[in-house]
N, C-alpha and C positions, 0 to 999 in steps of 0.2 A: 164863677163856677159854685154851686149850693149842695149841702149833703145833704139825702132823702134816704124814705125806704123805700126800698125799688120794690117793696111789694103793694106801695100805693103811686108811687109816680115812678116808672120805669128812667132806669140811668137814658142820657142822649136827649129827655126833653128838654124841649124849650119854654121857658117861662119868665115873664112879667111881673115883677114884684113889687108892690106900695103897700106901706105899713096902714093900717086904721087911723094913725093921726097923720098923714099925708104925704110923709117921707116916701121918696120915688127909689128903691133899691135900682131897678130899672130890669132888663134883661139879663136871664141867667142861664146855664146849663146843668142840668142833672148832672154831675160828674163822680161824686161820691156819697157812698152808705154811711151810719152811724149814728141814724138816728131811726127812731119807732113812730108810726102813725102819723097822722095828719100835722107834720114837723118840719118843718125844712132850716138847715144850717148854713148860714148866709157868709162869703168867704170876705175878710178885709184883709188887707195889705198887711195891715201893723195891729199888732195885742191891742194897741189906745184906743186904736178904730173900733174894734170888736169892743172895749169895755165902755164905751163911751155912744155904741149904736146899743147896746144893751138886749136885754129881751122884749119881744114885742109883739104885738100881734098884727097878721099882713095879708092883703087877698094876693093869692096866687091867680096868676092866670093862664092860662095852660095853652102855648101857641103853636099851629100848624104849619 
């Protein structure tokens, strides 16, 4: 699950996400909003995982 700006990426869109430093987040679905512009907010199971991942530049591949 990721949060997106639905004006940029429609809800329900499937995507594959890889950080620019090589960490693979994997497949995700745009299921939430709350960000603006060309950004995605990645879901993690715990707060600590979120903190460890931090803020990174990513490549988002839209899957069809």
